[in-house]
Structure formats: structure tokens, C-alpha cells
A tleap script that builds the chain and sets N, CA, C and O, in Angstrom:
source leaprc.protein.ff14SB
mol = sequence {
  NMET ILE PRO THR VAL GLY PHE THR MET ARG
  LYS ILE THR LYS GLY ASN VAL THR ILE LYS
  ILE TRP ASP ILE GLY GLY GLN CPRO
}
set mol.1.N position { 52.342 178.240 95.108 }
set mol.1.CA position { 53.530 178.462 95.132 }
set mol.1.C position { 54.252 177.981 96.169 }
set mol.1.O position { 53.786 178.380 97.236 }
set mol.2.N position { 55.597 176.995 96.340 }
set mol.2.CA position { 55.910 176.399 97.118 }
set mol.2.C position { 57.863 177.195 97.438 }
set mol.2.O position { 58.928 177.024 96.845 }
set mol.3.N position { 57.548 177.841 98.367 }
set mol.3.CA position { 59.079 178.790 98.466 }
set mol.3.C position { 59.852 177.305 98.807 }
set mol.3.O position { 59.596 176.213 99.314 }
set mol.4.N position { 60.972 178.035 98.173 }
set mol.4.CA position { 62.497 177.138 97.965 }
set mol.4.C position { 63.320 177.593 99.116 }
set mol.4.O position { 63.627 178.773 99.287 }
set mol.5.N position { 63.678 176.587 99.923 }
set mol.5.CA position { 64.168 176.727 101.231 }
set mol.5.C position { 66.004 176.423 101.086 }
set mol.5.O position { 66.476 175.295 101.226 }
set mol.6.N position { 66.859 177.674 100.783 }
set mol.6.CA position { 68.211 177.485 100.652 }
set mol.6.C position { 68.339 178.283 99.229 }
set mol.6.O position { 69.476 178.732 99.082 }
set mol.7.N position { 67.604 178.520 98.332 }
set mol.7.CA position { 67.544 179.255 97.077 }
set mol.7.C position { 67.077 180.505 97.223 }
set mol.7.O position { 65.864 180.582 97.422 }
set mol.8.N position { 67.889 181.839 97.170 }
set mol.8.CA position { 67.509 182.995 97.167 }
set mol.8.C position { 66.582 183.315 96.003 }
set mol.8.O position { 65.395 183.621 96.117 }
set mol.9.N position { 67.292 183.205 94.832 }
set mol.9.CA position { 66.732 183.735 93.949 }
set mol.9.C position { 66.055 182.735 93.055 }
set mol.9.O position { 67.097 182.502 92.443 }
set mol.10.N position { 65.435 182.175 92.637 }
set mol.10.CA position { 64.579 181.441 91.729 }
set mol.10.C position { 64.144 181.838 90.351 }
set mol.10.O position { 63.369 182.766 90.118 }
set mol.11.N position { 64.732 181.023 89.411 }
set mol.11.CA position { 64.248 181.560 87.757 }
set mol.11.C position { 63.196 180.766 87.308 }
set mol.11.O position { 63.330 179.554 87.140 }
set mol.12.N position { 62.055 181.428 87.082 }
set mol.12.CA position { 60.965 180.345 86.836 }
set mol.12.C position { 60.927 181.112 84.923 }
set mol.12.O position { 61.020 182.304 84.629 }
set mol.13.N position { 60.755 179.858 83.911 }
set mol.13.CA position { 60.593 180.289 82.859 }
set mol.13.C position { 58.931 180.249 82.517 }
set mol.13.O position { 58.206 179.290 82.781 }
set mol.14.N position { 58.634 181.100 82.079 }
set mol.14.CA position { 56.869 180.908 81.457 }
set mol.14.C position { 57.073 181.399 80.024 }
set mol.14.O position { 57.391 182.555 79.747 }
set mol.15.N position { 56.866 180.443 79.157 }
set mol.15.CA position { 56.718 180.688 77.491 }
set mol.15.C position { 58.502 181.216 77.416 }
set mol.15.O position { 59.589 180.666 77.591 }
set mol.16.N position { 57.913 182.867 76.979 }
set mol.16.CA position { 59.287 183.147 76.570 }
set mol.16.C position { 59.845 184.446 77.854 }
set mol.16.O position { 60.815 185.202 77.910 }
set mol.17.N position { 58.932 184.245 78.543 }
set mol.17.CA position { 59.305 185.408 79.789 }
set mol.17.C position { 59.960 184.505 81.050 }
set mol.17.O position { 59.370 183.591 81.626 }
set mol.18.N position { 61.162 184.926 81.306 }
set mol.18.CA position { 62.305 184.870 82.555 }
set mol.18.C position { 61.605 185.643 83.522 }
set mol.18.O position { 61.645 186.873 83.534 }
set mol.19.N position { 60.868 184.849 84.454 }
set mol.19.CA position { 60.761 185.622 85.765 }
set mol.19.C position { 61.735 185.229 86.810 }
set mol.19.O position { 62.317 184.152 86.936 }
set mol.20.N position { 61.797 186.172 87.448 }
set mol.20.CA position { 62.798 185.904 88.880 }
set mol.20.C position { 62.276 186.354 90.579 }
set mol.20.O position { 62.244 187.450 91.138 }
set mol.21.N position { 61.933 185.067 91.020 }
set mol.21.CA position { 61.199 185.597 92.338 }
set mol.21.C position { 62.424 185.482 93.601 }
set mol.21.O position { 63.261 184.582 93.673 }
set mol.22.N position { 62.347 186.089 94.101 }
set mol.22.CA position { 63.262 186.296 95.228 }
set mol.22.C position { 62.415 185.525 96.302 }
set mol.22.O position { 61.254 185.805 96.599 }
set mol.23.N position { 63.184 184.490 96.850 }
set mol.23.CA position { 62.502 183.709 98.330 }
set mol.23.C position { 62.838 184.615 99.438 }
set mol.23.O position { 63.951 185.075 99.692 }
set mol.24.N position { 61.496 184.853 100.200 }
set mol.24.CA position { 62.121 185.736 101.842 }
set mol.24.C position { 62.052 184.584 102.725 }
set mol.24.O position { 61.112 183.795 102.810 }
set mol.25.N position { 63.413 184.565 103.532 }
set mol.25.CA position { 63.449 183.565 104.482 }
set mol.25.C position { 64.525 182.345 103.923 }
set mol.25.O position { 64.881 181.348 104.550 }
set mol.26.N position { 64.804 182.633 102.950 }
set mol.26.CA position { 65.512 181.520 102.506 }
set mol.26.C position { 67.254 181.648 102.985 }
set mol.26.O position { 67.480 182.353 103.969 }
set mol.27.N position { 67.999 181.223 102.547 }
set mol.27.CA position { 69.434 181.244 103.056 }
set mol.27.C position { 70.281 182.323 101.514 }
set mol.27.O position { 70.284 182.180 100.291 }
set mol.28.N position { 70.871 183.319 102.450 }
set mol.28.CA position { 71.057 184.441 101.430 }
set mol.28.C position { 72.613 183.837 100.751 }
set mol.28.O position { 73.175 184.458 99.848 }
savepdb mol mol.pdb
quit
């Protein structure tokens, strides 16, 4: 998984499930 810099919360859609991943070290 590649951490996104600048985005605190990233929404990934897997099938019908929406997973919210909080990136640590990104901009608040």
C-alpha cells in the first residue's frame, strides 16, 4: 500500500464495502 501525502483520509471502495483509511504522517 502506498501512503498518500497530503491526504489525511483516503476512501477505498472494495466491491460494495467502503473502507476509510487514515494516513499517518500526512497533512491534517
